[in-house]
C-alpha positions in Angstrom: -42.5 -38.1 -45.3 -43.5 -35.9 -42.6 -42.5 -38.0 -39.3 -39.0 -39.1 -41.1 -37.8 -36.3 -41.4 -39.3 -34.9 -37.4 -36.7 -37.8 -37.1 -33.7 -36.5 -38.6 -34.4 -33.0 -37.5 -34.7 -34.8 -33.7 -31.3 -36.9 -34.6 -29.6 -33.7 -35.7 -30.6 -31.6 -32.8 -29.8 -34.3 -30.2 -25.9 -34.4 -32.0 -25.7 -30.5 -32.4 -26.8 -30.1 -29.2 -23.7 -33.3 -28.1 -21.2 -31.5 -29.8 -22.2 -27.6 -28.0 -21.1 -29.9 -24.4 -17.8 -30.7 -25.5 -14.8 -28.1 -25.5 -13.0 -27.2 -28.8 -9.7 -29.2 -28.0 -10.2 -32.5 -28.5 -12.6 -33.5 -26.0 -11.1 -32.6 -22.9 -13.2 -30.9 -20.5 -11.3 -27.6 -19.5 -12.2 -25.4 -16.0 -10.2 -22.8 -14.6 -9.8 -23.4 -10.8 -10.9 -20.6 -8.3 -8.8 -19.4 -5.8 -11.3 -17.7 -2.7 -9.4 -14.5 -1.3 -10.3 -15.9 2.1 -8.0 -19.0 0.8 -5.6 -19.9 3.6 -2.6 -20.3 1.5 -2.5 -16.1 -0.2 -0.8 -14.3 2.2 -1.8 -10.7 3.2 0.4 -7.4 3.9 -0.9 -3.9 5.1 -4.5 -2.8 6.2 -6.9 -5.4 4.5 -11.0 -5.1 5.7 -11.5 -9.3 5.6 -14.5 -9.0 6.9 -16.3 -10.4 4.2 -14.8 -14.0 2.8 -15.9 -13.9 -0.6 -14.3 -10.1 -1.4 -11.3 -8.9 0.6 -10.9 -4.6 0.8 -8.5 -2.7 0.5 -7.6 1.5 0.6 -4.4 2.0 2.2 -2.0 2.1 -0.3 0.9 0.0 -0.9 -1.0 -3.3 0.4 0.3 -6.4 -1.2 -0.5 -10.4 -1.4 1.9 -13.2 -1.9 1.0 -16.3 -3.4 2.6 -19.4 -5.0 0.6 -21.4 -7.2 1.6 -23.8 -9.6 -0.1 -23.3 -14.0 0.8 -21.0 -16.8 -1.1 -18.0 -16.0 -2.7 -16.5 -13.0 -5.7 -13.7 -12.9 -6.8 -10.9 -10.5 -11.1 -10.9 -9.2 -11.1 -7.9 -8.0 -13.2 -4.6 -9.7 -10.6 -1.6 -8.7 -11.4 1.3 -11.9 -9.0 4.0 -11.1 -6.0 2.2 -8.7 -2.1 0.4 -11.0 -0.7 -2.6 -9.5 2.7 -4.2 -10.2 3.0 -7.9 -10.4 6.6 -9.5 -10.2 6.8 -13.8 -10.6 9.2 -15.6 -9.3 11.5 -12.5 -8.1 11.1 -10.9 -11.6 11.0 -7.3 -12.9 6.8 -5.8 -11.9 4.9 -5.0 -14.3 2.6 -2.1 -13.5 -0.7 -3.0 -14.0 -4.5 -1.5 -14.6 -7.0 -3.7 -13.5 -9.9 -3.9 -16.4 -13.4 -4.4 -15.6 -14.0 -8.1 -13.6 -10.9 -10.2 -13.8 -7.3 -8.9 -15.2 -4.4 -11.1 -16.1 -1.3 -11.3 -14.1 1.0 -13.2 -16.1 0.5 -16.0 -18.6 2.4 -18.7 -20.7 5.1 -19.3 -17.9 7.0 -22.9 -18.5 4.9 -25.3 -16.6 5.7 -25.5 -12.8 5.6 -23.7 -9.3 5.6 -19.9 -9.1 6.0 -16.8 -6.9 3.4 -14.3 -7.4 4.0 -10.9 -5.8 1.2 -8.4 -6.0 1.6 -4.9 -4.9 -1.0 -1.9 -5.2 1.0 1.5 -5.9 -1.5 4.5 -5.7 -2.6 5.5 -2.7 -6.3 5.3 -0.4 -7.6 7.9 -2.1 -7.3 7.0 -5.7 -10.3 4.3 -4.6 -11.7 0.7 -2.8 -9.8 -2.7 -4.3 -12.3 -4.9 -4.1 -10.6 -8.6 -4.5 -12.6 -11.3 -4.6 -9.0 -14.1 -5.6 -7.6 -15.1 -8.5 -8.3 -17.9 -10.8 -5.5 -20.5 -12.0 -5.2 -23.4 -14.5 -6.9 -26.0 -15.1 -5.5 -28.0 -12.7 -3.5 -25.9 -11.3 -3.8 -25.0 -7.4 -2.4 -23.2 -5.2 1.3 -24.2 -3.1 1.7 -23.9 0.6 3.0 -19.7 2.1 7.0 -18.8 2.0 7.1 -18.6 6.0 7.5 -14.9 7.2 8.9 -12.5 7.6 10.1 -12.1 11.2 10.0 -8.3 10.8 7.3 -6.0 10.5 7.5 -1.7 10.2 5.1 0.5 10.0 5.1 4.0 7.7 3.1 7.0 8.7 3.6 10.5 5.8 1.8 12.2 3.3 2.8 12.4 -0.7 6.4 11.7 0.0 5.8 8.1 1.7 3.0 7.7 -0.2 6.1 7.5 -3.8 4.0 10.6 -5.4 6.1 11.3 -8.0 9.0 9.3 -8.1 7.9 7.0 -11.4 8.1 9.4 -14.5 7.1 13.3 -15.0 5.0 15.2 -14.4 2.6 16.1 -16.4 -1.1 17.4 -17.0 -3.4 14.9 -14.8 -0.9 12.1 -14.6 -0.2 12.4 -11.0 -1.1 8.7 -10.5 0.4 7.8 -13.2 3.5 8.4 -11.9 3.0 6.9 -7.9 5.1 4.0 -6.8 4.4 3.6 -3.4 6.4 0.6 -3.4 9.6 2.5 -4.6 9.7 4.7 -1.6 11.8 4.5 1.3 9.8 3.3 3.3 9.5 -0.7 1.6 12.7 0.2 0.3 14.3 0.4 3.6 11.8 -2.6 5.3 13.7 -4.9 2.1 16.8 -3.8 3.5 15.9 -4.5 6.6 14.3 -8.4 5.2 10.9 -6.6 7.1 8.0 -6.6 5.8 5.6 -3.5 5.7 2.7 -1.4 5.7 1.7 1.8 4.6 -1.0 5.0 5.6 0.0 7.9 3.6 -2.5 10.2 2.2 -1.2 13.1 -0.7 -1.4 16.8 1.1 -2.0 15.5 4.8 -1.0 17.3 7.8 -0.4 17.4 11.6 -2.6 19.9 12.1 -2.3 21.5 8.6 -3.0 20.3 5.5 -2.2 21.5 2.3 -4.4 23.9 1.1 -6.2 23.8 3.9 -8.6 27.2 5.2 -8.5 27.5 8.9 -9.4 26.8 11.3 -9.6 22.9 9.4 -11.9 20.8 9.8 -11.1 18.4 7.1 -9.1 14.5 7.9 -5.2 14.7 9.6 -2.9 12.0 9.9 -4.6 11.7 13.7 -8.4 10.5 12.4 -7.9 8.1 9.7 -5.0 6.3 12.1 -7.8 4.6 13.9 -9.8 3.2 10.1 -8.7 0.0 8.5 -9.6 1.9 5.1 -9.2 5.6 3.9 -12.2 8.4 3.8 -11.8 11.8 3.7 -14.9 12.6 5.7 -14.7 12.4 9.6 -19.0 11.7 9.9 -19.7 7.9 9.3 -19.3 4.9 9.6 -15.1 3.8 9.3 -14.4 0.3 10.5 -11.8 0.3 13.2 -8.1 -1.0 12.2 -7.8 -4.0 14.5 -3.4 -3.9 14.8 -3.9 -7.6 15.6 -4.7 -8.8 11.6 -1.2 -7.1 10.7 1.0 -6.8 13.8 4.1 -4.1 14.0 7.0 -3.9 15.5 7.8 -0.4 15.1 5.7 2.5 13.6 8.2 4.9 11.8 6.5 8.4 11.5 7.3 11.1 8.6 5.0 13.8 8.6 4.6 18.2 8.5 5.8 19.3 5.1 1.9 19.9 4.5 1.9 22.0 7.7 3.8 24.1 6.5 3.9 24.0 3.3 2.6 26.7 0.3 0.0 27.9 -0.4 -1.5 27.9 2.6 -3.3 30.6 4.2 -2.2 29.8 7.8 0.9 28.7 9.2 0.4 27.0 12.6 2.3 27.9 15.7 4.5 26.2 17.5 1.9 25.2 20.6 -1.0 23.9 17.5 1.7 21.8 15.9 3.4 19.8 18.8 -0.1 19.3 20.2 -1.1 18.0 17.3 1.3 15.8 16.9 1.7 14.8 20.3 -2.1 13.7 19.9 -1.1 11.7 16.5 1.5 9.6 18.9 -0.6 9.2 21.4 -3.1 7.6 18.5 -0.3 5.7 17.1 0.5 4.1 20.4 -3.0 3.0 21.8 -3.8 1.0 18.4 -0.1 -0.9 19.1 0.4 -0.8 22.5 4.3 -1.0 23.8 5.2 -1.3 20.4 8.2 1.7 19.4 7.0 4.7 17.4 10.2 6.0 14.9 9.9 10.3 14.2 11.2 11.3 11.1 12.1 15.2 10.3 10.2 16.0 7.9 12.4 14.7 4.4 12.2 18.3 2.4 14.8 20.8 3.4 13.0 24.0 2.9 11.0 23.3 5.7 13.4 24.2 7.9 15.0 24.3 11.4 11.9 24.9 12.5 10.5 22.2 11.5 13.1 19.6 13.3 12.6 21.8 16.5 9.2 21.1 16.5 8.6 17.2 16.0 11.4 17.0 18.6 9.8 19.1 21.2 6.5 17.1 20.8 9.2 13.6 21.4 10.5 15.1 24.3 6.7 16.1 25.8 5.1 12.5 25.6 9.2 11.5 26.9 9.0 13.3 29.6 5.2 12.6 30.2 6.1 8.7 31.0 5.4 7.3 27.2 9.1 5.1 26.9 10.2 3.3 23.2 9.6 7.1 21.3 12.7 8.3 19.0 13.4 11.1 17.0 15.7 10.8 13.8 16.4 13.7 11.9 17.0 13.9 8.1 18.4 17.5 7.3 21.4 17.7 10.2 24.3 18.8 10.0 23.7 18.8 6.2 20.5 18.2 3.9 20.4 14.5 2.7 19.1 15.3 -0.5 20.0 17.1 -3.5 18.3 19.1 -5.2 18.5 16.6 -8.2 16.9 14.1 -5.9 13.7 15.9 -6.7 11.1 15.4 -8.7 12.0 19.6 -10.3 10.1 20.4 -7.2 12.5 20.3 -4.2 9.2 17.9 -2.4 8.8 14.8 -3.8 11.9 12.5 -4.3 13.0 10.1 -7.3 13.6 7.1 -6.7 16.9 8.2 -6.6 16.1 10.2 -3.4 14.2 8.0 -2.0 17.0 5.2 -1.9 19.3 8.1 0.0 16.6 8.0 2.5 16.1 4.4 3.1 19.6 3.6 3.0 20.0 6.6 5.3 17.4 5.1 8.0 18.6 1.6 7.8 21.3 1.5 10.3 19.2 3.9 13.0 15.4 1.8 12.7 18.4 -1.5 13.4 20.0 -0.1 16.2 17.0 0.9 17.6 14.7 -2.1 17.3 18.1 -3.9 17.9 18.1 -5.5 14.8 21.9 -5.2 13.9 
């Protein structure tokens, strides 16, 4: 009797093991398709650290990824607890995404077929490092060949204005980072107007020689220090992977710096000599990374910076030109009158709303096109 019971128990255990091995759903085996970050069908834009084939990293603002995929859903495998991203499927409206854990749903319940993904980081570098480990697709789904790359690329170097700070909602308490949409700042907007892809290197509060509320003399990181790094850092010391422009070659760099050098509550306002020397160093640093590429320097956007800011940026451009550097240009913003109205700012006369960014982009479009010969 005891042997018979053991036989029945063993039989039941075996049957249970068989059912445990079979997934629910008419016995069909389903397994998600994992897409590694180094898949040749993925397209990356902006500054990415690709030294680890299993985990690409970024920390410089509005980087983005494009992909064509089949199936009804797509998930991102990434660690990014602080940043906000936006996703657009098939050219539709962007949805704001806050990464969760190790896996974040970007889209689901799509119609079967091929879809286009645009995945954009909204927040700037100091918010943290994104660790991207690829995508997850439906069972049987795959990446399709990517669309042809655009033939034009622009880079934008600046501060919180270039980063799109305060352009996506009203500032309430500690939500500064929640209302930043770098992709809807003037740089990406004018790039789209010119059918160009873009890269953003921008940091809130950063100046040419004097950061916002910076002590003096300044020992903080400034734009010329950080420009040569792949990833954002607020420390000069330590190891910083150097940016290789061949990874994302650009046709021109547009520089919009100077607001924080003159902003309050600054404890020191730079002299003309200090500011021009710092700006000249920035121009030369950019040119060294991008040999032979055009550099376009704009007047600071806020009108309160005044004639001094406009004149000093122009003086830096004039100096490098006099020294023999070619293809360096200056664009005034508030001459002969202010470009933006007070209603175009986020109640602070400094940070444009999206209406203000749209005006800046429309103003720059033809001027950049003329310099680039894109008319």
